[in-house]
Residue, then its C-alpha position, 0 to 999 in steps of 0.5 A: m547353569e547354562q544348557r547346551p544344545p544336544a549334539p547333532a547325533h543325539q538329535l538325529t537319534a531323537t528324531f529317528a527313534p520316534t519315527l521307527l517307533t511310530l512305524t512299528t506302532w502303526a503296523a501293530w495297531l493298523g497294519w493288520d486290518q486291511r478289510r473294509d466292512v460291508h453293511p447290510d445297506g451296501s455302505t462300507t466302513g473301515p478298514y480301521e475301527a475307532w479303538q485301533v486309532i485310539g490305541l495307536v494314539l495312546c501308544l504314541l503319547p509316552p514317547l512324546y511325553w518323554a521327548a518333550s519333557r527332556s527338551l527334545v520337542p523338535p525331534a519328536v514333532l518331526g519324528i512322529p508325524a514322519g512315521l505316521t505319514a510314511a506308514a499311511y503312504y505305504d499302507w494306502s498307496d495301493d488305492a486305485s482311486g488315486l485319492f490316497m494322497v489326500g488322506v496321506l496329506m491330511v495325516m501329515v498336517g493333522s499329526l504335525f499340528t497335533t504333535a506340535a501342540t501336545a509337545s508344546l503343552i507338555a514342555s510348558l507344563r514340565r518347565p520349572r517355575p521360578e519360586r516367588e519371593g516372600r513365601 
């Protein structure tokens, strides 16, 4: 049976749905925490804790798995990093140092590479294997 490529409207929806979900997930996990933690020695960390970023990543894995297992790898690989990049830009753009764009570019490149690698792995593991003869 020959597989037809998804319709353009379906691909557009498959791209924007992960983008919107990613923006919402960023807001839920990272958007509310805007304060830096000041330690007794004067150093600062934050504003995010490791558990918040881990929660964000874990919430984005199911939609990535869903898309990759249905051969919608390109829309997922475009949608999730686009959402993370847009959220980072919006969240960090008030930085007075002007270095927020370095962080935004790092989020874009890192999430694009990681999402592509994870989606490719999922798609290859979900691909049906041909049966061997003689068994």
